[in-house]
Steps between C-alpha positions, in 0.01 A plus 500: 500500500133465525504515870692829503257669256197369708656642824545837335137518373393681827806736520567823348854646515590241758203587725196293556152662439408453857806715609390768243133487618595539863746779429238685294242456778734640762588800280121571448417465870796726584371747255149507649645546849702791397199653323290467832780653686517799275135542412287306737301603808807510741737627230783747485267744297246501789791536757626809323156645471441445874831670582394805294152513666665478846726795421208692355292443809776580734550834323123569505488407873782753583317778287181434692686505839646847403155608396344384818769674698426829322137475549518409863730818546240712329222334702657579840589857384136562401383331824706757702333778314150395597356657813469251781155376596545578854536878425156505316 
């Protein structure tokens, strides 16, 4: 009986302390990994923000292209109204 009790000293609920410590370590490392994925420098939050920035910049580029087109049209219309330098 003494040998059975001595063998169970390092066990809790049939698991050794070594197994419990390794399992806890793996769970902690996995939690850190998931935290880095969600909130780190290369995270999903950053990816989402970059996608929003890309859409905003694309829309701004379209607006600037349209504005540029209108200003070029106005410029050429005004240029046609100027008297030519040859006739002066």
